[in-house]
N, C-alpha and C positions, 0 to 999 in steps of 0.2 A: 504494500500500500504506500502510495506516495504522500509526502508531506504537503499539506496545503500551503499555498503561498500566502505569507502574512507580512505585516509591516516589520516584524522582527527580522525576517529573512531579507527584506529590502534593505534595512539598515546595515545588516552584516555584509551583504554584497557590496553596498555602496562604500562602506569603510574599507573593505578588502581591496576594491579596485582603486580607490583614491590613494591608499597607502602604497600599493604597488606602483602606481604612476609617480608618486612623489619620490619613492626610492629610485626609480629608473630615470628620473628627470635629468640627472647629470649626463647620462648616456645620450639622451635626445639632444641636449644642448651641445655636447661634443660632436655629435653627428651633424648638427646644423652648422655650427661654426667651423669645424674642421681643424686640422693641425695648424695650418698657416693662417687661420682666422679670416678666411675669405667667406663671405656670406654665400649661401647657395645660389642666389640670383647671379652673382658675379661668376661663379663656377659654371652655371648654366649658360650664360652668355659666352663664356670662353669656349665651351665645348660646341656651342651652336655655330660659332664662326668657322669651325673646322679648318683652322689654319694648318699650314704645312707641317708645323712642328708639334702637332698634337700627338700625345703618347698614348699607348694602350692603357697605361695606368690611369690617365685622366678619363678615358672613356669608361673604363671599368668602375672607377670611383663614381662617376656620374650615373651610371646604370644602377649601381647599388643605392645611390641616393634616391633615385626615382622609385626603386622598389621599396625602399624604407618608407617613403612618403605614402605610397598606396597602402602598404601594410599597416601603417599607423592609423590612417583614416578608417580602414576596415576594422582594426582592433578597437578603436573608440566606439564604433557602431556596435561591435560585438558586446562591449561592456554595457552599453545602454540597453541592448536587448536582454542581456543576462540580469542586470539589476532590476528591470521592470518585468522580467519573465515573459518576454514577447515570443510568440511562436515563430518558427522558421519554416520556410518552404524550400522547395528544390532549388530555385534560383538563388536564394540567399546562401544555401549550402555550397553552391558553385563559387559564389563570391568569397566565402570563407576559405575554400580550397585555394583560390588564387591568392588571397591574402597570406595564407600559410606558406605558399610557394615563394612569395616575395619576402616573407619574414625570415625564412630559414637560412639563406646564405648570409644575411647580415648578422644573424646571431652566431653562426659558425665562425665568422671572421672575428667577432668579439671574443669568442672562446678559443681562438687559435693560440697556440703556445707562445707565439711571438708577442702577443698583446695581453696575455692572460693577467699578469700582475703589473702591467705597465701603467695603466691608468685606472679609471673608474669603471672599467668594463664588467667587473664582478657585480655591479649594481643592476645589471640587466637580468640577473637570475630571477628576481620576483616577477618581473614582466614576462619573461620567457615561460615561467611556470604558469602564470595566469593565462597566457595565450594557449598553451597546451591544454590546460583544463577547460577553457572555453571552447576550444575546437572539439574536444571529446564531448563536452556538454551539449553542444548544438547537434552533434551527430548521434547522440544516445537517445534522442526523442523524449527527453524528460521535461521539455518545456510544456507548459499547460496553457490552455485558454483561460481567460479570466473567470469563466464559469466552472472551472475545475475539471473539464473533460480533457481527455488525452488527445494529442494531435495524432492523426493517422499518417 
């Protein structure tokens, strides 16, 4: 028998998601600013010009940044759906898979041996755990309608 969704569950989920976001905020800021403190718009314009001296590293970094942006947006929507216990349909599950595919390479790079203890990358662990949990939560069909009936 499933637990009924209550205000107590809402508050727990909200506090859990807010604390995970606050703990992972330095990783987001570092990803936005970057090592040389160029803002993403400047990096975007530099890659867009496709000058002759563009390196594979710049293209790779830009691609990871775009993937991180999409996965962050999808992750925030996943949190909202989880906190308010919103049902998910097939198209939303496809978007979750795309977000997870975009999220995975960025997280692996944060966990790489080269960067593991170098910066604040360990602070991504709460966010990574929440993303994994939410992905499994959406695919386990435990979301309920507000009237308490189970989603088919």
